[in-house]
N, C-alpha and C positions, 0 to 999 in steps of 0.2 A: 222479591228475593229475601223475605224473611226465613225462609227454609234454609237459604244457601248459607245466610248469616249463621245461623244455630247451628249448622253442622259444622261451620269452619273450624279449625283448630285454633287454639288460643294465640300463637303467633301467626301474624298477619304473612301470607306467602308472597314472596316479590316474585312475579313471571321472569321465568328465563328465556333464554333464547330458543331452546328445545319447545316450549309453550307455543310460541309464535309459529315455529316449523310445522306444529301439529294441527294449527288453522291457516296455512300457507295458502291452500287452494281458496278458503273463503276471503282471503286478505287481496290476492289478485283478482278476483270476480268482483269484490267490493271497489277497487281501484279504477278496473276497467268500466265499471257501470258507472261510476262519479264521472268519468272523463267522458264517455258518451253525453251524458247530461250537460257537461260544460261546453263540449264542442257543438252541440246541437243548434244553439243560437248563432254560432260562429257560421256555419255552414248555410248556404242556400237550401230550398226543399227539395230540388232536383239534385243537387250535387251530395246534399247528405244524405240522401237514400242509400246509397252503394257505400259511402266512407264509411258511416255510422255501421252499417252492417259489417263491412271488414274487420273495424276495430270490435264489433261483439262477437265476430268470429274468432280474431286473434285473441280475444279475451278468455274464451273454452278451452282453445288449444294451450295458452300460458297456463291455464289453470290444470289442464291434465299433466302438464311438466311439473308442476309445484305439486301435483299429487303424489307423483312417482318419488320427488324428494321427501315429501311426508311419509310415504311410505318405507323408507330409511331408516326411518326415528321413530317406531310404534312407542306407545306407551300413553299416559293419562297425562293431563296439563290442567292448569287453571284450578288449582286445588281439587283435583278429580271430578272436574264437569265434564270434561272432554275425554275420550278415550279413542286412540288411533290403533286399529287392528285391521287385521285382514275382511273382517266384516265391514267396517265402515269405508276402508278404500274402494270395495267392491262396488258401494252405493255413490260414493264419490263420483267413480269413473261413470256410474251408469248415467246419473242425473246430466252429468255435465257434457258426456256424450250426445243425449236427447236434446239438451240445448242447442250444440253445435249443428244438428240436423236439422231442428227447428229455424234456425236463423239463416240457413241455406236455404230453404223453402220460402222465407219469408221477405227473400229481395224484390222479387218480380212482383209478388201478391201485393205487397204496401205501395207500390208504384201503381198497379190495375186498381186499389180499391181506395187509391188516394188517402192514404193514411200515414201520420206522421212518424218519422223512423227513429228520433232520439228517445223518446219515451218509452216506446216499444222494444228497443235494444236493452236499453237500461233496465226496465222492469223485469226483462228474462234473466238478465243476469245477477241483479239483487235478488231476486226470487230463487234462483239457483245457491246463492249464500245461505238461505234459509234451508233450503233442502238439504245441502251438504252436512250444513250444522245439525239437523236432524237425525243423520245417520250416526254421527260421532258422539253425541250428547248424552249421557248416562245420569243426567241429573234433571229430574222430570219437570222444574222451573224453567230451566234452558231449554230444553225441548219444547215447553209452550211457548216462548220467545221464539225460537226457530221457526215453530208451527206458523207464527202470527206473520212473522219476515217473508215465510213463502206463501201465505194466504192473502196479504195485502196487495201483493204484485198481481195476482191471478185475478183477484177480484175487479181490478183496474183494467188488465188487460182482456177480460171477457166482455167489457163494454168498448173495445176499441174501435168499433164500425160505428162512428158518433152519427152518421146518415142514416143508420138502420135502427128502429123502434124496438125491434125484437132484440137487438145486441144490448141497448139500455135495460131492457126489461130482464135481458140474463145476468147483466152485472148487479142491478139491483136486488133480484132473487139471490144470488149466490151468495152477496155479500151479508144479506138479512139472515137466511138460513145460515151461513157459516158462521157469522158470529153468534148466532144462538146456540149451535154446536161447538161452539170453540169454549163457550162459557160453561158448558156441561163438562168439557175435559178439564177446565180450570177447578171447576168443583171437584171434580174427582182428585185431583192432584192435592187438592187442601184437604179434603177426608183421607186421603192415604197417607200423609204427615199426621192428622191428628190419631191415625189407626198405630201408626207404626214409629212417629217421631223423628223422621228423616224424608228426604225427597231423592236422595241417592237410591239408583235403583238396586246396587248391589247390597245397601244396608237395609233396604225394603225387604228384599229376599230374604235377608238374615233374620230380620224382626218376624217376618209371616212364618216362618219355619222354626222359630224358637221356642214356640208353644202354642196355645189355644188362639184362633183367630177371631178377632172382634167382627161383630157384624159391620162395622163401619168400614172395614176392607172389602166387603162383599158388594158394598153400596159405591165404594169408590172404582172398583173395577167397573162395576156397568156404566158408571158415567162417564169413565174415561173411554170405553169403548163406544160410547154413543157419540163423543167428540171424533174419534178416530176413525168409525164407522162413515161418518158424513164425507171425512175427506177420501176416502176410498170409495165411495159411491155404492157400499152395500147395502141391501135390504134389511130393515124398512127405512134405511136412512138416505135415499136414494131419489127421494121426489123433486130435488133440484135439476138431476142430473140429464134428463131430456131437453129441456127448455134451455138451458146454459150451453149445451152441446149444440144446439141448433142457432141460437142467436150469437155465440162467440165467434170468432175469426178462425177459419178452420185451421189454420198453423198454431194458433191457441190451443183449438180442442186437442190437437195433437199433442201438444206440450202438456197441459193440464191432465190430459187422461194418462199420462204415463210417469213424467218426473214427480210430480207431489204425491202421486200415488206409490211410487218406488219408495220415495222417503218416508212416507207414512207407514209402509210395509215394514221399513227398518225399524221405526219406533215400536210397532206392534209386535216384531220377533223380540225386541228387548225386553218391552214390558210384560209378554205371555211368555215367553222363553227364559228368560234370564231370572226377572222377579218372581216369575211363576206362581201368580197370586190366586187366590182360592176361587172358585165359583165361574171361570172364565169358559169352562168347556162347552156349556150347554148355550152359553150365548155365541160362541163362534159357529156351533153345531147347527143353531136354527137358522143365525145369519146367512150360513154358506148355503144351506137349502134353498132360503126363500129369495137370495141372491141370484142363483142360477136359474129359479125356476121362472120366476116374475121377470128377470131379464130377457130369457130366452121367448116365453110365453108373448111378452110384448113386442117383442121384437119382430114376429111373425107378420103383425099387421101393419108396419110402418112403410112408408113411400117415400120418406125423406132419408137419404141416406145418412144424414149425419143424425137424425133421430134414431135411426137402425143400429148406427155404430154406438151410439150411447147406452139403449139397452144392451147391446153385445159387451159394453164395458162393465155394465153391471153384473152380467152374467160371468164375465172372467174374472171379477173381484171375488165372485161365490167359489168359484175353481180355486183360487188361490187360498181363500179361507180353510178348505177342506183340509190343506196342509198343516194350518195352525191346530187344527183338532189332533193331528197325529203326532208320534213321540216327537220331543224337540229334535234329536240327532238326525232324524230322518224328515221333519216337516220344514226344517229351516232352509237346508239347502234345495227343497225343491221349491220353496218361496222365492229364492235368489236367482235361481235358474229360470222359474216362469216368467218374475220380473224382466229381466233381460229379454226374453224372447216375445214376452208382449211389448216391451219398449220397441223392437225392431220392427215388429210388423204392424203396430197401431201406429207409429210416427210415418212409416212410409205409407200406409194408408191414407191418412189425412192427406200426406202431401199429392197424392193424387187427386183427393177431393178437392185441395186447395187450387190445385191448377184449373182443373176441369170448371171449378165454378163460375170463373169468370168475373166481371165487375159486377158488385153489389152482390154477389153469390146467389146467381139466377139460376144457375143448374146445377140443384142439388137432390133431385127426387131420381126414382128409379126411371123413369121416362127418359131421362136426359142420359142415362147411361145406355140406351137400347142402340144396336148397332156401332159400339165404340171398339169393337173388335175389330171392324172393317177399316173405319176412316182414322183409327189410330192404334194399329194393333200392338205396338211396342208399350203403350201405357195400358192397353187394356191387359196384355201378358205381366206386365209387373203387377198391377192390381188385383189380378187373379192368383199371383204367388202369395201374395199377402192376406188373401181371403181363405186360401185352402190352408195356413197357416193359422188362422183364426178358427178354422173348423177343427184342425188338428190331423191332418194328413200326413203320412210319413214322407220323410226327406225335408221337412220344414223343422224349424224349432218348436212351433204350437205343438206337435205330436210328441217330442218327448218333454216339452213342458207339461201337458195333461197326463202323460206316462207316470214321470215321476210324481206327482200329485197324487194320482190316484194308488199307485204302489206304495207311497208312503202311507197312505189311509189303510189299505189293505194289511200292511204289515203290522199298523197299529190296532187291528181288529175293527175297524169302521166300516164294515160290509154295506150297512144300510146308506151311509152318507156315499160311498162309492156308486153304489146303484143309482141313486140321485144323480149323481153327477153324470154318470155314462150315458142314463136316458137322456138329460138334457144336452149332453155333445150331440147326440142324434138329432134332437129337437132344433139346436142351433145349425144345424148343417143346412135346413132347408132355407133358413133366408140368406145365407152367405152364396150358396148356390143359385139363389133367384137373381143376385145381381150378375152372377157370371152367365146364365142363361140368357138375361137380358142384353148381355155385352155382346154375346156370339150367335145366339140363336133368335132373335127378333127383327124384325125390320123396322126402321125407324119412321115414325108418322112425318117429323121434319128434322132437318139437319141441324145440328148444335155444333156452333163453332168451337174448333180446339184449337188454340194457340200452339204454336212451336214451343216446346218444352225449354225452358232457359237452363243455363249452364248451372246454377244453383240447385235448382230442383232436381235435374238429371244427377248430381252429384250425390245428393242426398238419396235419390231412389237408388242408385249403385249401392251407397254404402249400407242402406236397410236391407236391400235383397241381397246383398253378399252376406251380412249377421244373420238374416232367416234362415238361408240355406247352410251356411256354415253352421249353426246351432242344430242344426236338423241332421246332418252329415257327420259331423265332429264334435258331439257333444262332451266327450270327454273332459276337455282341458277346462272348461267355466264348470263342469260339474265337481271335478276335483276340488277347484279352489273354494269352490261354495261350500263343499262336505268338510275341507278343512276349517273354513271360515266359522261353520256350524260347529264344528265340536271347541272351537275357542269360544264362541259366544256362550254354548252350553255349560262347558265345565269352568267358564270364568278363569282362563289361564292368566297367571300373574304376568304382568307387563312391567318393564322399568317405567317409573314415573320421575316428572321433573322433582327438583329437590324443594321441600315445603319450607326451607330455612334460609337465610340470607347467606352469600357466599364468604367462607370462613368460618361458618359454625359448624359444628358435626352434626 
C-alpha cells in the first residue's frame, strides 16, 4: 500500500456513506459468504447441501439488487481507488449472474460427487467479491489485492474433488503457476510506479503522455501483461489450462473459465485503453494470433470434452484479444459483448458436462456423448445450441460476438489479424461439430447412464440458452450499453466523487 499512501492527499479522507454504497455488492457478497461458513458446522451434511446452496443463491440475487442501488450513485470512492460507472456496473452484473448460474448447477453435483457444500459456496461468493472489485478498481495496488482474492478462491475450488488425484494436481499446478504469474503483475505495478510516480490508472495515463516515456514503463507493461495473460489463459501463458480444466470439478471449470476471465478483461481494458501505456500493441497482436492458433489446433486432437473445451477457451481468449488491438472506442464494446456472450454459452456447456459426468466424473470423453441425441434429446439439443454459439453460427450470441470483434479489427486496419481470426474460426468449427456428430450420427457401443435433469440444472440451462439466443437475435440493447460504457471509459468522463474532507469543511 506504499503507492496508495504516497498518492493520498495531505488531509486523510473520512469514508462517507456514498463510499460504502459504491462497494455495496462486495459488502453483500462478503456477508453472505461469511454467513455460509458460519452456518456450515451447524447443519448436517445432507441438510446443508441444499440450505447452503439456497443461501448462496440468495446472496447473488441480493448482490444484483445491491448493484442496482450502486448504479444510482456513480462516482469515485475511497480516495479515488474505486470508480463506479457503466463499465464497472456491466461487469458486476455479469460476474454475479455467472456465480448464480454456477450455484444452480452445483446443487445436485455436490451430492453426487459427495463434496462439502459450505466451503464450496462460500468460496464462490468470496471469489466474486474480488472479481467485482477488479472491475471497479482504478488503483493498481487495489487491483492486485482484488486479483489475489479472486485467485485464492479458484485455487482451492480447483482441487475440490478430494478423492481425485487429478483434481489435487490441478489445484497445485494452478496455485504454483498462478502465484508465479501474479508476481510478474506485482513487479509490473512496482515498475510502473517507478516510471510514473503513481499507481492510479488515470495519473499513470497522464504521466505517460506528458513527455518522453521511460524504458521502465515498457518493461512494466510487459510484466503486467504476463500476469493478466495467465489469468485469461492466452498463449504463451496458457500451459496450465488443459490440466486444470480436466482435473477441476466441472461446475468450477464453468465458473473459472468465465467469471475470473471477465474480471481480468475488465482490468485489461482499464490498463490498455484508459492508461494507454506504450508498447502494448505488439504484445496483444502476437498473443491473440498465438492463442487462436494454438487453442484451435490443439483442440482438434482432444478426446476428453473438458480438455477440448479448455483449448477452446484459449482460442476464445485470442478472439477477444483481437479487439484489444483495435481502436479503443471500437474494441472496448466488442470485448464487453463477447464476454457476456461467452459467459452464457460456456457456463451452459459446462452445466451439461457436469450433469453427464456422473459420480467421479467418469463420463467426460467423446465416446460417452455418442448417441446422446437418442436417449436424452433435450439435453443434446441444449448442448448443441451452446456448441453452435461457440462456433459463431447466426441466431446465437457467439455469431455477433465474433462479428463485432472482427468488425472492430477491420475498421482499425488490422486486416492480417482478422484473416488469422477468420481462418481459426473455420478450423474451430471442426471439433465442435465433432461433438454434435457424436451425439446424433453415431451408434453407442455401450449405454451411458443419464440421470434425470434436476431443477437447478434445468433452471441454469434455460437461463443460459435464453441469454445465448437473446444475444444472437436482439443484440442491440447490450451492444448499445457497452458502447456507452466504452465511450465513458475512453473519454474519462468526469463523475461525482465522494468528499475528500470531513463534514462541515469546504
